[in-house]
KEKE-3310 file (N, C-alpha, C; in steps of 0.2 Angstrom, whole numbers, plus 5000, padded with zeros to 4 digits):
npx = (5029:5021:5028:5021:5021:5012:5019:5016:5011:5005:4994:4986:4982:4974:4965:4958:4959:4944:4936:4934:4926:4927:4925:4923:4927:4933:4945:4953:4954:4964:4973:4979:4974:4966:4949:4943:4957:4958:4947:4954:4963:4958:4948:4958:4968:4957:4954:4966:4978:4998:5009:5005:5000:5015:5020:5009:5014:5027:5024:5018:5027:5038:5028:5031:5042:5043:5035:5041:5052:5046:5041:5052:5059:5046:5048:5062:5061:5052:5059:5069:5061:5056:5070:5071:5064:5063:5076)
npy = (5035:5035:5029:5019:5022:5012:4995:4979:4968:4975:4982:4972:4962:4975:4974:4961:4964:4969:4962:4952:4960:4972:4988:5000:5015:5011:5006:5014:5027:5016:5014:5027:5032:5038:5036:5035:5030:5019:5011:5013:5001:4991:4990:4987:4981:4971:4952:4947:4940:4941:4936:4937:4950:4956:4952:4956:4970:4969:4965:4978:4988:4981:4984:5000:4999:4992:5004:5012:5009:5007:5021:5029:5021:5022:5035:5037:5030:5041:5051:5044:5042:5055:5062:5051:5057:5070:5070)
npz = (4995:5009:5022:5036:5053:5060:5062:5050:5058:5070:5062:5060:5069:5075:5069:5073:5084:5083:5075:5087:5093:5101:5103:5088:5089:5103:5100:5089:5098:5110:5099:5093:5082:5067:5061:5052:5045:5053:5048:5030:5034:5034:5022:5014:5021:5026:5029:5026:5031:5041:5033:5020:5018:5021:5007:5000:5002:4993:4980:4977:4979:4971:4958:4954:4951:4940:4934:4932:4928:4915:4911:4908:4899:4887:4887:4880:4867:4863:4861:4853:4841:4838:4835:4824:4813:4811:4804)
capx = (5023:5025:5028:5015:5025:5013:5021:5011:5009:5000:4987:4985:4983:4969:4960:4959:4951:4937:4932:4931:4921:4929:4919:4929:4929:4937:4952:4954:4956:4971:4980:4981:4971:4956:4941:4947:4963:4955:4943:4957:4967:4951:4948:4966:4968:4955:4954:4973:4988:5003:5012:4999:5002:5018:5020:5008:5020:5032:5021:5014:5033:5040:5024:5030:5049:5042:5027:5047:5056:5043:5040:5061:5060:5042:5054:5068:5055:5048:5065:5070:5057:5056:5076:5072:5058:5069:5084)
capy = (5034:5036:5023:5020:5019:5004:4987:4976:4963:4977:4982:4965:4963:4979:4970:4957:4963:4974:4959:4949:4961:4978:4993:5004:5021:5013:5004:5018:5030:5016:5012:5032:5031:5041:5032:5035:5026:5010:5010:5012:4997:4989:4989:4987:4970:4962:4943:4943:4938:4945:4936:4938:4959:4958:4948:4963:4975:4966:4966:4986:4990:4978:4987:5004:5000:4993:5006:5020:5005:5006:5027:5030:5018:5026:5043:5032:5031:5045:5056:5043:5046:5063:5061:5050:5063:5076:5068)
capz = (4998:5016:5027:5045:5059:5062:5058:5048:5063:5074:5060:5059:5079:5076:5062:5074:5091:5081:5073:5091:5094:5103:5097:5085:5094:5108:5096:5089:5103:5109:5096:5093:5074:5069:5062:5043:5045:5054:5037:5027:5033:5033:5017:5010:5022:5029:5027:5027:5038:5042:5027:5014:5015:5016:4997:4995:4999:4991:4973:4975:4975:4963:4950:4955:4950:4935:4931:4934:4922:4907:4908:4905:4891:4885:4886:4877:4860:4858:4859:4847:4837:4838:4833:4816:4811:4810:4799)
cpx = (5027:5026:5026:5023:5019:5015:5014:5009:5005:4993:4985:4980:4973:4964:4953:4954:4947:4934:4930:4926:4922:4925:4926:4934:4935:4944:4957:4959:4964:4975:4982:4980:4967:4953:4941:4953:4961:4952:4947:4959:4962:4950:4953:4966:4965:4954:4965:4978:4994:5007:5011:5000:5009:5021:5015:5009:5027:5031:5021:5022:5037:5033:5030:5036:5049:5037:5036:5052:5050:5041:5046:5060:5053:5046:5059:5065:5053:5055:5068:5068:5055:5065:5075:5068:5060:5076:5083)
cpy = (5032:5031:5024:5018:5013:4999:4984:4972:4968:4980:4978:4962:4967:4975:4966:4956:4967:4965:4952:4952:4971:4982:4997:5010:5019:5008:5010:5023:5024:5016:5021:5033:5037:5035:5028:5028:5017:5007:5010:5004:4992:4984:4987:4981:4968:4959:4942:4940:4942:4942:4937:4946:4961:4959:4952:4968:4973:4968:4972:4990:4990:4982:4991:5004:4998:4999:5013:5018:5008:5016:5028:5028:5022:5032:5040:5036:5034:5047:5055:5042:5050:5065:5061:5053:5069:5073:5067)
cpz = (5002:5020:5035:5046:5061:5059:5056:5054:5069:5070:5060:5067:5077:5073:5069:5079:5088:5079:5080:5096:5099:5097:5094:5086:5100:5104:5093:5094:5106:5108:5094:5083:5075:5064:5056:5042:5047:5048:5034:5024:5033:5026:5012:5015:5026:5026:5027:5034:5034:5033:5020:5012:5016:5010:4994:4991:4997:4981:4971:4974:4971:4958:4950:4953:4943:4927:4930:4926:4912:4906:4904:4897:4883:4880:4880:4870:4859:4856:4852:4841:4835:4832:4825:4812:4808:4806:4791)
residu = (MET:LYS:LYS:SER:LYS:PHE:SER:ASP:SER:GLN:ILE:MET:ASN:ALA:LEU:LYS:ARG:VAL:GLU:ALA:GLY:LEU:PRO:VAL:PRO:ASP:LEU:CYS:ARG:GLU:VAL:GLY:ILE:SER:THR:ALA:THR:PHE:TYR:LYS:TRP:ARG:ALA:LYS:PHE:GLY:GLY:MET:ASP:THR:SER:MET:MET:ALA:ARG:MET:LYS:GLU:LEU:GLU:GLU:GLU:ASN:ARG:ARG:LEU:LYS:LYS:MET:TYR:ILE:GLU:GLU:LYS:LEU:LYS:ALA:GLU:ILE:ALA:ALA:GLU:TYR:LEU:ALA:LYS:LYS)
# end
């Protein structure tokens, strides 16, 4: 997954500024992002604080690792079953 060039606190700051009344196009121009990026941030991180964002990212990373481990084990099991079927 591509690493964002914005920190969690910068993203939260942008979201809070819009909640405070700053128009989205003005914020996007100032920060240097597209409006689509802003709305993706709001959909993903809206209503969170910085610590919750960090925890969510940790959980996503752990989930990615577990999925990879599951796929590897499933592949090993399929290879073993195929080998036993040939005997």
